[in-house]
C-alpha positions, 0 to 999 in steps of 0.5 A: 884233226880236232884240237883239245883244250885243257879246261882252266883249273877253277881258282880257289877263293882267297876269302873264306865264305861265311853265312850271311843274313837269312842263311844263318841257321842257328836259332841263337847267335852271340852278337857283335855290333858294327862298333865291335861291342859284344852284345851277347847271346841273342836270337837270330831274328833279333840280330837280323832286325838290328842288322837291317836297322843299321843297313848292314849284313849279319855275318856268321864269323865263327860258326863252330862256337856255341852259340855261333858268333855273328857280327854286324858288318858290310859283308861286301866291303869285308870280302873286298878288303880281305881278298885285297890283303890275301892277294898282297900276301900272295904277291910277296911270297917267295916261291922256291922250286926244286930244280933238277940237274942230271950229271952223267958218270963220265962228265968232264970239261966243258960239260961239267962247267956248263952244269956247274953254271946252271946249278949256280944260276938256280941257286942264285935265284933262290931255288933248291937244286937236286943233282942226279947221276944215273948209272947204266950197265957196267957203271953200276959196278963203280958206285964209289967213283960216282959218289966221288964225282957227285961230292967233287961237283958239290964242293966245286960250286961254292962255299955257301952251299947247304946240303939238304939231302946228303949224297945217297945211292939207291939202285942205279940212281945217286942223288943229293939236294942242295940249297944256298945258305 
């Protein structure tokens, strides 16, 4: 039997790609030099020559403006620094997932306590929690009881609980989404 491996997803570039040097297609650019002085509209050839004299790159930083804005800078250094900043921002981002807990219609005792502890753990980690009750067969005739069970479960969790999506029923599914305040 042959094993199949999933190809890794290509990673998005953290830094936006800009046109640089000979890849700038506009005949005229608004030039900013290496000391951030605005020189003004100049032809692309003259701007490229100034960049070569400074031993730096001419980078089109705002291609949509009329004329496009081009800056004389070290493009490799710029890419490195912005990538470093983006990685730092990404590392400090707090990701909040939606965790799901499924209750049954007749849940009681230790099983209910286990689900409660699991929900509290998810909430303590900063996640949102979606609580489901799926009604099967004759349980669908007792929807009000299932709504009461769901509300009792949410009230038993903690006082610091905020309801994002209130208890709603659709067909045989009763759901609610909560988070910690």
